[in-house]
N, C-alpha and C positions, 0 to 999 in steps of 0.2 A: 652429672651435670647435663642439663638439656641445653642444646644450642638455641640461639635466638630464632633461627629459621624454622625450627620444629615446634615452637611454642604455639603459634597460631593454629596450625593444623591439628595439634593435639587437643586444643580447646574446642575446636569445631567438632572433632570426632567425639569427644566426651559429651558435648552438648547434644549431639545427634543420638547418642546411645541412651541418654537419660529417659526419654519417653518410652523406649522399648523395654527398659528394665523396671519401670514403675509397676506397682501392683495393680492388677485388674480388679475393679470393684465387682463384687458379686451380690446378687439379690438372694440372700439365704432363705427368704420366705417364698420364692417363686414356686408356683404349682401346689402350694399347700392350701387346704381348705381352711376357712375361718375357725372351724371347730378344732382342727389340728394346731393352728396358731395359738388358740387359747390353751390347749392341752400342753403345748411345749413351752409357752412363755408365761402363762398366767396361773396355771393350775398349781404351781408350787406354793403360791400365797393365797389363792382364791379357790375354794372347794368347788364352786359352781359359777357359771357365767350369769346366773340370775341376780338382778339387782345392781349390777355394775354400771349399767347405762341409765339407770332410773334418774329422771330429772335432768339429764344432760342433753345438750344439743348434739346431734350427730357430727356436725362440723367441728365443734370444739373437742369432742371425744376423739375424732380421727386425728386431729392435730396433736393431741396429747399422746396418743398411741404411737404416732409417727416419730415424735421427739424422744420417746422413752422406751418403746418396746419392739417395734417392727422396723424393717429395713427399707420399706418403700411406702409411698403414699397410697398406692393401690391396695397393698396389704392392710394398711391402717383403715382405709374406707371399708374394706370387706369385713374386718374384725369389728369395727364400730357398728355396721349394719347387723352383723350376727348378734352382738350383745343387745342391740335394741330389739331385735326380733324375738329373742329369748324372753325379754321382759313383757312383751305384749300378751295380754290375756287372750284366751281362746275366744272365738266368736260366740255370741250368745246362744245361737241355735245349735252349735256343735256340741255333741255329747260323746263321751268315750264309749266305744263299743262295749256292750255288756253292762253298762251302768244302769242303775235303777232310776226310775223316774222320780223327780223330787216330790216329796210329800206335800200335800196341800195343808192348809191350816186346819187344826182340829175343829170339829163342829161343836157348837155349844150343846149341852145336854137338853133333851126335850123335856118340857115341863111335865111334871107328874099330874095326872088327872085325878081329881078326887071323885069317889064313888058314892 
């Protein structure tokens, strides 16, 4: 049985210790590249990042990712930007090294001359 004189100090001591024993939140995505975030969290269901951001606004995509897949808004923004960058077509003038030049349209046959 606890005496009345000890009840108040015990409550104060218990209340003071609660914040010290609370779990410290950790950002499990800290320091990971967007490609690594995709590989660890998305690749189990999606083979490739291509097409996942197609037709979606970056802001709404990052909100969705934050709510469902990553632990911080910074990671969600980085992953959304990565998904959008993968979907962008390469610039028109950029060709892969060693690629052949595109063929032009075939010429029509020259008319045969009668002799």
